[in-house]
C-alpha positions in Angstrom: 71.5 9.4 -43.7 75.2 9.6 -43.9 75.1 13.5 -44.1 73.2 13.4 -40.8 75.8 11.4 -39.1 78.6 13.9 -40.3 76.5 16.7 -39.0 76.0 15.0 -35.8 79.9 14.6 -35.4 80.5 18.0 -36.2 77.9 19.0 -33.6 79.5 16.9 -30.7 82.9 18.5 -31.6 81.6 21.9 -31.2 80.0 21.2 -28.0 82.9 19.2 -26.4 85.7 20.9 -28.1 88.8 19.5 -29.3 91.0 17.5 -27.1 94.7 18.5 -26.9 97.0 15.9 -27.9 98.4 15.3 -24.4 98.8 11.7 -24.3 99.4 9.4 -21.2 102.1 10.0 -18.8 104.8 7.5 -17.9 106.2 7.1 -14.3 109.4 8.3 -15.4 107.8 11.5 -16.9 105.8 12.1 -13.4 109.0 11.7 -11.4 110.8 14.5 -13.3 108.1 17.0 -12.4 107.9 19.1 -9.6 104.8 19.3 -7.2 103.5 22.3 -9.0 103.6 20.8 -12.5 102.0 17.5 -11.2 99.3 19.4 -9.6 98.7 21.4 -13.0 98.8 18.3 -15.1 96.4 16.5 -12.9 94.0 19.4 -13.4 94.5 19.2 -17.1 94.1 15.5 -17.2 90.8 15.6 -15.0 89.4 18.2 -17.6 90.3 15.8 -20.5 88.7 13.1 -18.9 85.5 15.2 -18.4 85.5 16.1 -22.1 85.9 12.3 -23.0 82.9 11.6 -20.8 80.9 14.3 -22.4 81.6 13.1 -25.7 80.9 9.6 -24.8 77.6 10.5 -23.1 76.4 12.5 -26.7 76.9 9.3 -28.5 80.2 10.3 -30.2 83.0 7.7 -31.0 86.5 8.5 -30.0 89.1 8.2 -32.5 91.1 6.4 -30.1 88.9 4.2 -27.9 91.5 3.4 -25.3 92.0 7.0 -24.6 89.7 6.8 -21.8 91.5 4.1 -20.2 94.8 5.8 -20.7 93.5 9.2 -19.2 92.3 7.3 -16.1 95.5 5.4 -15.6 97.6 8.7 -16.1 95.5 10.1 -13.3 96.1 7.5 -11.2 99.8 7.6 -11.7 99.8 11.5 -10.8 97.6 10.9 -7.7 100.0 8.0 -6.5 103.0 10.1 -7.1 101.6 13.4 -5.5 100.6 11.2 -2.4 104.1 9.8 -2.1 105.6 13.4 -2.1 103.3 14.5 0.6 104.3 11.5 2.8 108.0 12.3 2.4 
């Protein structure tokens, strides 16, 4: 049975792909970015969130359970900064 679980995890990793270790973004890091960098990073973070959702839907367990929440919050920080820049 254990071998079946390991094979399942390998299959999920192959389907979803390895997530790059981006980590979450602090407000300080975002403030130092240009608009172009923020938009590019937003796209990357959304892609990462999509991969995490796919992994979760396939029944895989994340190595970091708080990663989903951190990614969502980083996206929110980026969107807030982008909207603030556009209003100025």
